[in-house]
N, C-alpha and C positions, 0 to 999 in steps of 0.2 A: 497468384501463390506460386512457390517454387520450393524445391528441395533446399534444406540447411542441414546443418551437421547433425540435429536432433529431428524431432516432429517438425512436420509442415507448420509454418507460421506465415501470417501475412507479410509480403515483401515491402508494401507502402502503407503511409497512413490512412489513406482512402479505403485500401482493401481491408485493413483493419476496422475501420469505422463501419463499414458495411456489415463484417461478421460480427463485431461486438454489438451493433444494435439487434442483429436477428437471434443471437445467443441469448442475450440479457432480457429481450422479451418473452423468451421460453423459460427464463429461469425465475421460479418461485422464491424470490428472496424472503427471509425471516425479519420480523421486525420486534425490537423489545418495546412492550406497553409501557406508557408513562406509569410511574410509581414514585412515592415519596423518596426523595433523596438521589434520585437519578439525575445525571448531568449529561447533557447532550454535546456531542462533537461530531464533526464531518471530516472526512479526508478524499482526497481526488487521486485515482489512478489515472495519470494525465498522459497520454501518448502523444509524442511530437516526433518530428524529423531529425536525424543527426544529418551532420553536413553531406552526408553520401546519400540521403535519403531515406535511410534505414529506419524504421518505427522503434522507438525506445520509450519506456515508461520512466518518468521522472521520480528519482528517490532523493530526499534530501538528509544531510546530517544536521541535526538542530543545534543551533548555537549554545556556546557553553555558558549558558545562563538560565534562571528560570527553571520551568517544570520541563522535563526530560531533557536535561542539558547534556548536549554532546550525542544523543541517540540518533539511530537511524529513523527515518519516519517518511512520510507522504505529505504533500502540502494540504494543509487544513488546519483546524483548531477548533474551539468551543463556540457554540450559537450564541451570538447576542441576544439581548431580549427581544422577542417577537419575530426573530428571524427563523425560516424554515432552515432545513439541513442543506437543501440546494442553494439557498442564498448564501448560507455561511461558507460554503465549500468555494463558490465563484468570488466572494470577497477575499477571502484567506489567499487564494491563488494569486490575486493581484497583490496584496500586501506584502506576502512573503517572496514573490518571485517576479512581480512585475507583469506578469501575464494576464490579459483580458480575454475571458471566455464568457459566453453567453448559455442561457438555458438550453438553447438549441444544440450545444456541443455536447451537453450531457447525454450518454446513449444509454443510461441505465443505471442500475446499483446492485450491490452485492448484499451479502447478508449483514445486519447490525452486529457489531462485536461489543460483548459487555466486558469491557476492559477491568482489572483489578484495582485500577485508581479511582475507580466509581463513575467513569465516563462511558456512555454508550456511543461507539462509534459507528457512523454510518458511512459506508464507503461508496462514492459514486465513480464512473468510467467516464471519461472523455477523450477525444481525439481533436488535435488541432493540426491540420495540414498546413503546409507551406513553412516557410522559414520564420522562426521566431527568434526573439532575443530576450534572455533570462537575465533579470536584474535582482539578485536576491538581496532582501534586506539583512543587514549585518546584525541588527538586534535580535533576528530571529531564525537565519539560516547561516550555519558555518560554512557548508559546501553543497553543491549540486551535482547529482551524479546520473548520467543518462545510461539506464540499462537495457540493452538490446532485446527485443521480443524473443529473438532466436536464443539468446542466452538464457532468459526467464524459462523457457520452455524445455532446455535442455535436460537431459535424463539425470546428469549428476548434480544438479542444483538442489533438490529437496534433499535432507538427511534427517533421519529420525533417531535421536540419541537419548541413552539414560540421562536423567535430571542431572546427575552430578557432574555430566560433562559440559554443562553452559559454562561459556566462558565469554564475559563482556568485553567490549573492545577495550584496548589497552589503557585508554584514558579513564575507564569506569572501574578499574579491577579493584579498587578500594570499595565499591559498593557491594551489597549483600547479593550473592550469586546462587543463594539456594530456591530450589523449587520443589513443589510436591513430590512426596516419594511415589514410586511405582507409576508414574505417568510419563509416557513419551512426550520427549522435547523435539518439535520441529527447529531445524536450523535451514534457512536458505541461504546457500554458499554461493553469493553472485560473483565473487571475485577475491582475489587477496585483500585481506583486512576488511572484507565486507560480507559477514556473516550475520543475519538479521533473524532475530526471534518474533514470536507474537508480542503484541497486536499486530504490529507492521507486517511482519513475516507470514503471518496467518491470512492477511488479506492480499499479499502478493501471491500465496500460495492458492487462494480461492480463485483468484483472477488469471492465474494460469491455468487451473484446472477447468474452469466454466467457461472462460471467454477464449483462451488461447487453443486450448485442446479439445474443448466441447464434451466433457466428460459428465457422467451422470451426476446430478445435483445431489442425490441422496448420499454419495459417497464424498463429497465435498463440503461439508458442513464445518464450521471453524469455532464455533462459541465455546467449544470445551477445550480447546488449546491451551497448553500450560505456558504460562508467562513466567519469565525468570523475575526474581524481586527487583533489579535493578530499573525494568521498565515500569515499575508502578509509581515512580516518583517524578 
């Protein structure tokens, strides 16, 4: 561990893995119980090494086709029949990015997120030390972005704005941008042209608060976070 421009964060994937495993063991994650009409999905906050060894989390821009076209996301997708959430997220990681991970690489999980689309999303956390080669599937992934943990932990990344300030990425500006009135909207401003809202933004925020910064879980719940309309399709 060493100093950065913001809060202290792990300097290597190995350091992150040890820290994350400890903090996730102590995190009482919430689960949405089974109910008629609920569909299940799982995503992965996957930490890998950049070329200089800096630990970074993988964020993707989804392909401009099908569900969630062109939106920011995390590797993952819906559960197949008979799959557990953990099995699904490992399968999706390989299908979308060509990365192979095992159950031992999963360090824990965060809160289920009940998305407005009708899916309940289960986020897992993983760390893959060593050099990796990403092979994105063009059918599912438009682009891959590695966000350094130091950047994710920076004070200026989370912003809370009025609902009417929600602005989708340029390619989605024709989509509805309304959000419920009188509810604050989270924006994770990770870089130029990279402003991410719930549900992906909510999971990145909880990962930041619980795993990177070690903050009290009672103030880091996300199920109530507002989602702009364009993230629901």
